[in-house]
N, C-alpha and C positions, 0 to 999 in steps of 0.2 A: 366362403366367407363372406356373411353382410355384414353391413356396416353398422352399426347401433346407431338406431335413432338416437339424435341429442335434442330434448326438448329445452326452448327458450327460458333463460332465466324468468323469476318474475319482472326484476328492472327491465328486461329487454320488451316483453310486450304485453304484460299483463294489464298495464296502465298506461295512460298520457298524462301529461301536464301541460295544463292551459293558464293562460293568463283568464281572470275571473273578476268581476268588479266584486270590490271588499263587501258592498251589501247584498249581493244576490243572494236568493233563498238557503241556496247551498251552504256558500260562505257562513252566511249567518248560522247556520246549525252546527258546521265545525265548528265555529269559534264559541258558540255556547256550550257544545259538550265540552272544549278544552277550560270554558271557566268553571265547569262544574267537578271537573278532575281537579282543578287548581284549588278551587273553593274547599274541598274536601281534604286534600291535603295539609292545608294552612289555618283550615277552622272559617274561611270567608275570602273576601276579596283583599289581598295586603298588597295589589299593583299601585306602586308611588307613582306620581308625575302623570301626565296627559294621556289618555287612552286614545289608542292610533283610531282614526275616522277613514271614512273614502277619503278627505279631502288631504288628509295627512300621509296616506300610504302611497308611495311613487308607483308601485307595481305591487299586484296578488295573484297568487297562483292556487288552483287547485288540481289535486290528482284525482282520476278518476278510473275505476276499472273499465273492463271492455263493455262492460253494460251500462256505464255512463254512473255507477253509483261513486259518490263522493270519497276518497281514501282519506284525504289529509289536504293541508293549506301550508301558506306561510307567505309575508310579504316583507317589504323593504319601506323602511321610513328613511330620508334624509335627515340626518342631525347635523351637529357642525362640521365646517370644511370639508362638506360633500360626502361624509363618511355617512355610509349606510347601515341601519339596524336593522336586523330581522326582528322581526314583529307577528306573533299569533302562527308559530311554527307549530302545526299539530298533526300528528297521524291517530287515524281511530284504533285503539287498543288491539282490533281482532283484526288490523292491516298491518302491524308492525311487524318488522323482523322479515319484510318482502322487499325490502331495499326503497320503499317508498319516501323514507326520511333521507336518504340517501340522494335520491334522484332529484326531489325537492332541494335539497341544499346546492348541488348541482346549478339548477336552475335560477336559485336567488344568486351566488356567483356570478354568474353569467350575466345576469339581468345589474348586480351592481357593476358591473364592468362596461356594461352599456351606460351606465349613468354616471361613469367617469368617476367612480367611487374608488378611492386608494384601500380602503379596508371596511370590512364587516366587523360591527360589534355586536352584542347580544347581550341579555341578561336572563337568568333563568334562577330558581329557586334551590335552596340547598336542601329541600328533600325531594327534588327532581333528578333521583340519582341516574337513572335511565339516561334524560338529556346530558347532565354532565359528562357521563362516559361515552356519548354519541360525538359530542361535541369536540371532547377530546381525542377521541380516535380521528375526527376528520379535522386535525389540524389548529384547532383554536387553541389560544394560550390565555390564561387566566390573567387578566387585568384588574387595577384597582376600580372600585365601584366608579362610574361616571353619571352626572347628570342627576336626574331624580334618584338612581339608587345609590346615591353617595349616602352612608351613613345608615343604609338598611341592614341589619343582620342576616336577614334572610336571604337577601340578593347575591348572586356569585355574576359576573361579568367576564366576559371573554372577547376576543377580538383575534381576527386572521387578517393579515395582509393579502392583498390579490395581485 
């Protein structure tokens, strides 16, 4: 009797996640794709508060497939009391469902712990149903809108204690 071959799951070998400069060409392309997707959902740029920059992002990650093609990204910005906010978490539509988002989130959680952060916070929009479901499945709890999102009816905020 032969043992069936087990193919590695996508999250095991089909991609890597590494630190990337926030303003690298691939990071800029992924963030631009995210911006287009969000603008389509809301009819324009509705993001309140300061936009993240290379200077305000403590760490930024890019997921790439085995050929080096960018699949997704995500970063952390330190907000009050050392808490870190997830910024620009995005996975290209054709790469969704392959474990990229969960793997990126794990790296962000590890990086937040390395920064000494006691918790992660994030904001997403009420039209981003997949994101809402994803964060809730990943153990994030709904919190009152914080910082620039206070009073913004389209904003939904979450937190996860690390």
